[in-house]
N, CA, C and O atoms as CSV, one atom per row, in Angstrom:
chain,resi,resn,atom,element,x,y,z
A,1,MET,N,N,92.208,141.758,105.603
A,1,MET,CA,C,92.180,142.254,106.598
A,1,MET,C,C,93.823,141.566,108.135
A,1,MET,O,O,93.723,141.621,109.361
A,2,GLU,N,N,94.460,141.291,107.700
A,2,GLU,CA,C,95.108,140.343,108.589
A,2,GLU,C,C,95.134,141.052,110.458
A,2,GLU,O,O,94.870,142.250,110.567
A,3,VAL,N,N,95.382,140.424,111.475
A,3,VAL,CA,C,95.072,140.802,112.325
A,3,VAL,C,C,96.784,140.596,112.840
A,3,VAL,O,O,97.592,139.811,112.346
A,4,ILE,N,N,97.023,141.592,114.010
A,4,ILE,CA,C,98.035,142.009,113.933
A,4,ILE,C,C,98.692,141.308,115.122
A,4,ILE,O,O,98.157,140.202,115.050
A,5,HIS,N,N,99.548,141.258,116.209
A,5,HIS,CA,C,99.483,140.370,117.485
A,5,HIS,C,C,101.223,141.656,117.989
A,5,HIS,O,O,102.418,141.364,117.960
A,6,ASP,N,N,100.746,142.573,118.255
A,6,ASP,CA,C,101.749,143.279,118.836
A,6,ASP,C,C,101.775,143.546,119.943
A,6,ASP,O,O,101.254,144.486,120.542
A,7,THR,N,N,102.820,142.156,120.531
A,7,THR,CA,C,103.403,141.813,121.906
A,7,THR,C,C,104.029,142.998,122.576
A,7,THR,O,O,103.869,143.015,123.797
A,8,ASN,N,N,104.753,144.062,122.021
A,8,ASN,CA,C,105.456,144.989,122.928
A,8,ASN,C,C,104.294,145.734,123.251
A,8,ASN,O,O,104.608,146.459,124.195
A,9,ASN,N,N,102.761,145.972,122.848
A,9,ASN,CA,C,102.125,147.099,123.277
A,9,ASN,C,C,100.503,145.834,124.146
A,9,ASN,O,O,99.345,146.173,124.392
A,10,SER,N,N,101.084,144.656,124.327
A,10,SER,CA,C,99.907,144.085,124.394
A,10,SER,C,C,98.760,144.526,123.934
A,10,SER,O,O,97.882,144.988,124.662
A,11,SER,N,N,98.665,144.400,122.489
A,11,SER,CA,C,97.507,144.172,121.660
A,11,SER,C,C,97.280,143.346,120.441
A,11,SER,O,O,98.189,143.035,119.672
A,12,PHE,N,N,95.724,142.919,120.258
A,12,PHE,CA,C,95.837,142.999,118.750
A,12,PHE,C,C,95.150,143.878,117.914
A,12,PHE,O,O,94.053,143.990,118.462
A,13,PHE,N,N,95.150,144.575,116.897
A,13,PHE,CA,C,94.877,144.968,116.088
A,13,PHE,C,C,94.850,145.032,114.386
A,13,PHE,O,O,95.598,144.342,113.693
A,14,ILE,N,N,94.097,145.754,113.978
A,14,ILE,CA,C,93.675,145.968,112.325
A,14,ILE,C,C,94.484,147.475,112.185
A,14,ILE,O,O,94.753,148.289,113.069
A,15,LYS,N,N,94.757,147.512,110.731
A,15,LYS,CA,C,94.868,149.077,110.362
A,15,LYS,C,C,94.507,149.002,109.357
A,15,LYS,O,O,94.739,148.230,108.427
A,16,ILE,N,N,93.705,150.085,109.531
A,16,ILE,CA,C,93.082,150.717,107.575
A,16,ILE,C,C,93.266,152.092,107.795
A,16,ILE,O,O,93.341,152.719,108.851
A,17,ASP,N,N,93.324,152.434,106.702
A,17,ASP,CA,C,93.992,153.879,106.246
A,17,ASP,C,C,94.404,154.503,107.888
A,17,ASP,O,O,93.598,155.026,108.657
A,18,ASN,N,N,95.642,154.312,108.104
A,18,ASN,CA,C,95.615,154.960,109.353
A,18,ASN,C,C,95.315,155.113,110.700
A,18,ASN,O,O,96.011,155.503,111.638
A,19,ALA,N,N,93.718,154.595,110.618
A,19,ALA,CA,C,93.056,153.825,111.819
A,19,ALA,C,C,92.976,152.660,111.985
A,19,ALA,O,O,92.923,151.839,111.069
A,20,SER,N,N,92.962,152.491,112.772
A,20,SER,CA,C,93.180,151.128,114.587
A,20,SER,C,C,91.941,150.313,114.442
A,20,SER,O,O,91.107,150.648,113.601
A,21,SER,N,N,91.787,149.447,115.069
A,21,SER,CA,C,90.789,148.651,115.141
A,21,SER,C,C,91.796,147.890,116.154
A,21,SER,O,O,92.865,147.454,115.726
A,22,TYR,N,N,91.249,147.677,118.144
A,22,TYR,CA,C,92.000,146.681,118.593
A,22,TYR,C,C,91.472,145.974,120.006
A,22,TYR,O,O,90.376,146.058,120.560
A,23,VAL,N,N,92.322,145.460,120.266
A,23,VAL,CA,C,92.059,144.974,122.153
A,23,VAL,C,C,92.744,144.371,121.964
A,23,VAL,O,O,93.134,143.425,121.281
A,24,SER,N,N,93.166,145.860,123.624
A,24,SER,CA,C,94.111,145.634,123.957
A,24,SER,C,C,93.874,144.540,125.648
A,24,SER,O,O,92.818,144.244,126.207
A,25,TYR,N,N,95.402,144.164,126.063
A,25,TYR,CA,C,95.916,142.782,127.466
A,25,TYR,C,C,96.250,143.120,128.188
A,25,TYR,O,O,96.486,144.310,127.982
A,26,SER,N,N,96.630,142.692,129.617
A,26,SER,CA,C,97.733,142.497,129.794
A,26,SER,C,C,97.239,140.853,130.347
A,26,SER,O,O,96.189,140.215,130.271
A,27,LEU,N,N,98.848,140.541,131.026
A,27,LEU,CA,C,99.005,138.613,130.734
A,27,LEU,C,C,100.192,139.270,132.011
A,27,LEU,O,O,101.081,140.114,132.126
A,28,ASN,N,N,99.299,137.967,132.990
A,28,ASN,CA,C,100.136,137.857,134.217
A,28,ASN,C,C,100.001,136.554,134.484
A,28,ASN,O,O,98.896,136.018,134.578
A,29,ASP,N,N,101.373,135.796,134.662
A,29,ASP,CA,C,101.412,134.117,133.998
A,29,ASP,C,C,100.902,133.813,133.296
A,29,ASP,O,O,101.111,134.142,132.129
A,30,ARG,N,N,99.443,132.575,133.898
A,30,ARG,CA,C,98.799,131.991,132.903
A,30,ARG,C,C,97.570,132.983,132.297
A,30,ARG,O,O,97.231,132.716,131.144
A,31,ILE,N,N,96.769,134.263,133.058
A,31,ILE,CA,C,95.627,134.751,133.363
A,31,ILE,C,C,95.825,136.399,132.064
A,31,ILE,O,O,96.635,137.278,132.360
A,32,MET,N,N,95.309,136.464,131.278
A,32,MET,CA,C,94.941,137.390,129.977
A,32,MET,C,C,93.835,138.377,130.621
A,32,MET,O,O,92.849,137.850,131.136
A,33,GLU,N,N,93.926,139.451,130.616
A,33,GLU,CA,C,92.717,140.206,130.969
A,33,GLU,C,C,92.648,141.335,129.344
A,33,GLU,O,O,93.491,142.019,128.762
A,34,LEU,N,N,91.410,141.078,129.142
A,34,LEU,CA,C,91.356,141.535,127.857
A,34,LEU,C,C,90.626,142.794,128.433
A,34,LEU,O,O,89.850,142.642,129.378
A,35,TYR,N,N,90.852,144.049,127.887
A,35,TYR,CA,C,90.256,144.956,129.362
A,35,TYR,C,C,89.924,146.558,128.384
A,35,TYR,O,O,89.414,147.578,128.848
A,36,THR,N,N,90.288,146.390,127.291
A,36,THR,CA,C,89.111,147.182,126.219
A,36,THR,C,C,89.590,146.948,124.727
A,36,THR,O,O,90.723,146.749,124.289
A,37,THR,N,N,87.845,147.072,123.812
A,37,THR,CA,C,88.333,147.342,122.554
A,37,THR,C,C,88.030,148.612,122.145
A,37,THR,O,O,87.548,149.510,122.836
A,38,TYR,N,N,88.381,148.652,120.815
A,38,TYR,CA,C,88.329,150.349,120.729
A,38,TYR,C,C,87.765,150.179,119.001
A,38,TYR,O,O,87.922,148.983,118.754
A,39,THR,N,N,87.258,150.794,117.897
A,39,THR,CA,C,86.815,150.785,116.680
A,39,THR,C,C,86.920,152.498,116.156
A,39,THR,O,O,87.323,153.065,117.171
A,40,PRO,N,N,86.860,152.865,115.776
A,40,PRO,CA,C,86.894,154.028,115.122
A,40,PRO,C,C,85.663,154.357,114.148
A,40,PRO,O,O,85.232,153.772,113.154
A,41,PRO,N,N,85.213,155.676,114.909
A,41,PRO,CA,C,83.697,155.510,114.168
A,41,PRO,C,C,83.553,155.410,112.141
A,41,PRO,O,O,82.720,154.937,111.368
A,42,GLN,N,N,84.860,156.137,111.989
A,42,GLN,CA,C,84.763,155.608,110.284
A,42,GLN,C,C,84.567,153.956,109.643
A,42,GLN,O,O,83.998,153.431,108.686
A,43,LEU,N,N,85.442,153.513,110.847
A,43,LEU,CA,C,85.326,151.814,111.002
A,43,LEU,C,C,84.251,151.020,111.257
A,43,LEU,O,O,84.431,149.807,111.161
A,44,ARG,N,N,82.935,151.514,111.628
A,44,ARG,CA,C,82.519,150.504,112.553
A,44,ARG,C,C,81.659,149.893,111.544
A,44,ARG,O,O,81.819,150.046,110.333
A,45,GLY,N,N,80.727,149.186,112.097
A,45,GLY,CA,C,80.358,148.129,111.609
A,45,GLY,C,C,80.827,147.100,110.038
A,45,GLY,O,O,80.027,146.456,109.358
A,46,LYS,N,N,81.830,147.185,109.880
A,46,LYS,CA,C,82.844,145.965,109.119
A,46,LYS,C,C,83.485,144.773,110.257
A,46,LYS,O,O,84.225,143.888,109.827
A,47,GLY,N,N,83.104,144.850,111.819
A,47,GLY,CA,C,83.266,143.429,112.019
A,47,GLY,C,C,84.831,143.531,112.364
A,47,GLY,O,O,85.586,142.584,112.147
A,48,LEU,N,N,85.206,144.579,112.840
A,48,LEU,CA,C,86.807,144.418,112.706
A,48,LEU,C,C,87.104,144.219,114.663
A,48,LEU,O,O,88.071,143.682,115.203
A,49,ALA,N,N,85.937,144.842,115.302
A,49,ALA,CA,C,86.475,144.068,116.466
A,49,ALA,C,C,85.873,143.035,116.929
A,49,ALA,O,O,86.066,142.775,118.117
A,50,GLU,N,N,84.928,142.109,116.087
A,50,GLU,CA,C,85.514,140.545,116.287
A,50,GLU,C,C,86.384,139.994,115.746
A,50,GLU,O,O,86.616,138.802,115.949
A,51,LYS,N,N,87.100,140.767,114.895
A,51,LYS,CA,C,87.455,139.989,114.307
A,51,LYS,C,C,88.953,139.941,115.356
A,51,LYS,O,O,89.466,138.844,115.578
A,52,VAL,N,N,89.623,141.345,116.006
A,52,VAL,CA,C,90.658,141.388,117.104
A,52,VAL,C,C,90.742,141.034,118.157
A,52,VAL,O,O,91.733,140.981,118.885
A,53,VAL,N,N,89.095,140.595,118.447
A,53,VAL,CA,C,88.801,140.045,119.552
A,53,VAL,C,C,89.192,138.413,119.506
A,53,VAL,O,O,90.034,138.092,120.344
A,54,LYS,N,N,88.709,137.371,118.665
A,54,LYS,CA,C,88.427,136.557,118.394
A,54,LYS,C,C,90.156,136.190,118.242
A,54,LYS,O,O,90.558,135.193,118.842
A,55,ALA,N,N,90.943,136.848,117.599
A,55,ALA,CA,C,92.051,136.524,117.722
A,55,ALA,C,C,92.626,136.515,118.544
A,55,ALA,O,O,93.631,135.807,118.500
A,56,ALA,N,N,92.296,137.411,119.978
A,56,ALA,CA,C,93.474,137.524,120.911
A,56,ALA,C,C,92.317,136.182,121.862
A,56,ALA,O,O,92.837,135.882,122.936
A,57,LEU,N,N,91.222,135.580,121.654
A,57,LEU,CA,C,90.553,133.956,122.107
A,57,LEU,C,C,91.869,133.427,121.451
A,57,LEU,O,O,92.983,133.261,121.948
A,58,ASP,N,N,91.468,133.243,120.355
A,58,ASP,CA,C,92.723,131.613,119.594
A,58,ASP,C,C,93.851,131.914,120.369
A,58,ASP,O,O,94.183,131.399,121.437
A,59,TYR,N,N,94.406,132.793,119.731
A,59,TYR,CA,C,96.114,132.827,120.925
A,59,TYR,C,C,95.499,132.708,122.516
A,59,TYR,O,O,94.830,131.706,122.266
A,60,ALA,N,N,95.343,132.846,123.301
A,60,ALA,CA,C,94.650,132.072,124.864
A,60,ALA,C,C,94.281,131.295,124.760
A,60,ALA,O,O,94.727,130.551,125.633
A,61,LYS,N,N,93.371,130.637,123.942
A,61,LYS,CA,C,93.234,129.264,123.967
A,61,LYS,C,C,94.647,128.514,123.714
A,61,LYS,O,O,95.278,127.755,124.450
A,62,GLU,N,N,94.967,129.084,122.174
A,62,GLU,CA,C,96.781,128.310,122.180
A,62,GLU,C,C,97.456,128.165,123.240
A,62,GLU,O,O,98.140,127.144,123.304
A,63,ASN,N,N,97.479,128.969,124.211
A,63,ASN,CA,C,98.241,129.662,125.121
A,63,ASN,C,C,97.745,129.235,126.364
A,63,ASN,O,O,98.212,129.814,127.345
A,64,ASN,N,N,96.572,128.008,126.626
A,64,ASN,CA,C,96.011,128.179,127.598
A,64,ASN,C,C,95.714,128.837,128.636
A,64,ASN,O,O,95.451,128.223,129.670
A,65,PHE,N,N,95.693,130.009,128.603
A,65,PHE,CA,C,95.826,130.884,129.612
A,65,PHE,C,C,94.182,131.553,129.794
A,65,PHE,O,O,93.545,132.314,129.066
A,66,VAL,N,N,93.873,130.943,130.998
A,66,VAL,CA,C,92.735,131.517,131.691
A,66,VAL,C,C,92.260,133.519,131.391
A,66,VAL,O,O,92.633,134.546,131.958
A,67,VAL,N,N,91.284,133.245,130.214
A,67,VAL,CA,C,90.540,135.125,130.213
A,67,VAL,C,C,90.082,135.501,131.003
A,67,VAL,O,O,89.248,134.741,131.496
A,68,ILE,N,N,90.224,136.587,131.547
A,68,ILE,CA,C,89.248,137.668,132.434
A,68,ILE,C,C,88.564,138.754,131.620
A,68,ILE,O,O,89.307,139.622,131.162
A,69,PRO,N,N,87.484,138.824,131.412
A,69,PRO,CA,C,86.785,139.099,130.389
A,69,PRO,C,C,86.435,141.252,130.664
A,69,PRO,O,O,85.270,141.627,130.797
A,70,THR,N,N,87.160,141.896,130.682
A,70,THR,CA,C,87.011,142.892,131.921
A,70,THR,C,C,86.246,143.751,131.016
A,70,THR,O,O,85.272,144.354,131.466
A,71,CYS,N,N,86.541,143.854,129.945
A,71,CYS,CA,C,85.646,144.827,128.754
A,71,CYS,C,C,84.592,143.845,128.230
A,71,CYS,O,O,84.675,142.697,127.794
A,72,SER,N,N,83.284,144.932,128.478
A,72,SER,CA,C,82.088,144.762,127.826
A,72,SER,C,C,81.588,143.920,126.984
A,72,SER,O,O,80.696,143.086,127.142
A,73,TYR,N,N,82.478,144.298,125.693
A,73,TYR,CA,C,82.128,143.941,124.337
A,73,TYR,C,C,82.861,142.891,124.277
A,73,TYR,O,O,82.493,142.113,123.397
A,74,VAL,N,N,83.930,142.500,124.984
A,74,VAL,CA,C,84.538,140.935,124.847
A,74,VAL,C,C,83.400,139.794,126.225
A,74,VAL,O,O,83.516,138.571,126.151
A,75,ARG,N,N,82.823,140.163,126.876
A,75,ARG,CA,C,82.112,139.443,127.627
A,75,ARG,C,C,80.925,138.939,126.418
A,75,ARG,O,O,80.777,137.739,126.188
A,76,VAL,N,N,80.260,139.803,125.822
A,76,VAL,CA,C,79.402,140.097,124.767
A,76,VAL,C,C,79.836,138.506,123.773
A,76,VAL,O,O,79.414,137.350,123.759
A,77,PHE,N,N,80.512,139.005,123.306
A,77,PHE,CA,C,81.357,138.084,122.123
A,77,PHE,C,C,81.754,136.863,123.031
A,77,PHE,O,O,82.184,136.036,122.226
A,78,ILE,N,N,81.807,136.501,123.877
A,78,ILE,CA,C,82.197,135.208,124.945
A,78,ILE,C,C,80.829,135.015,125.055
A,78,ILE,O,O,80.723,133.915,124.512
A,79,GLU,N,N,79.460,135.409,125.462
A,79,GLU,CA,C,78.091,135.284,125.700
A,79,GLU,C,C,77.597,134.306,123.929
A,79,GLU,O,O,77.113,133.192,123.726
A,80,ARG,N,N,78.002,135.338,123.074
A,80,ARG,CA,C,77.891,134.771,121.517
A,80,ARG,C,C,78.519,133.708,121.209
A,80,ARG,O,O,77.829,132.992,120.482
A,81,HIS,N,N,79.624,133.246,121.463
A,81,HIS,CA,C,80.199,131.851,121.158
A,81,HIS,C,C,81.036,131.575,122.375
A,81,HIS,O,O,81.991,131.998,123.027
A,82,PRO,N,N,80.134,130.625,122.310
A,82,PRO,CA,C,80.000,128.988,123.981
A,82,PRO,C,C,81.631,128.685,123.114
A,82,PRO,O,O,81.661,129.912,123.027
A,83,GLU,N,N,82.098,128.520,122.870
A,83,GLU,CA,C,83.109,127.728,122.144
A,83,GLU,C,C,84.376,128.547,123.030
A,83,GLU,O,O,85.484,128.027,122.899
A,84,TYR,N,N,84.310,129.616,123.798
A,84,TYR,CA,C,85.456,130.507,124.489
A,84,TYR,C,C,84.590,130.457,125.773
A,84,TYR,O,O,85.235,130.716,126.788
A,85,LYS,N,N,83.611,130.252,125.914
A,85,LYS,CA,C,84.041,130.361,127.824
A,85,LYS,C,C,84.593,129.375,128.297
A,85,LYS,O,O,84.509,129.643,129.495
A,86,SER,N,N,85.160,128.311,128.230
A,86,SER,CA,C,85.774,127.257,128.621
A,86,SER,C,C,86.942,128.116,129.215
A,86,SER,O,O,87.484,127.661,130.223
A,87,LEU,N,N,87.598,129.847,128.478
A,87,LEU,CA,C,88.755,129.778,129.002
A,87,LEU,C,C,88.805,130.905,129.943
A,87,LEU,O,O,89.778,131.572,130.293
A,88,THR,N,N,87.215,131.015,130.384
A,88,THR,CA,C,86.796,132.047,131.886
A,88,THR,C,C,86.659,131.544,133.165
A,88,THR,O,O,86.521,132.074,134.267
A,89,ASP,N,N,86.730,130.347,132.755
A,89,ASP,CA,C,86.604,128.821,133.889
A,89,ASP,C,C,87.747,129.086,135.310
A,89,ASP,O,O,87.846,128.231,136.191
C-alpha cells in the first residue's frame, strides 16, 4: 500500500477499491496543521490511518515544519509515538 502525497488537495492518502483513507492538512509558512483523518468503514482496522498520518509527520519532519495536531487521531498518534513530539513544540 503506497501513501500518496496530493499537494493540490493538501492531503496524504491510500486508495483501495475506489475508497480512500486520508489525512488533510493546511500549510502556512512553516506551520502544518493536520486537521482531519478519515478511513471509510469498510477499510477500518487495517492500519491505514496510521500509515497516512506517519507519512504526513515524516514529511513535516523532513521539511522542518511545526505541526499543529488539530485532529484528535493525530494527537493520539503523536502521544503514542514520542519521536514525533518535537514537531509540536
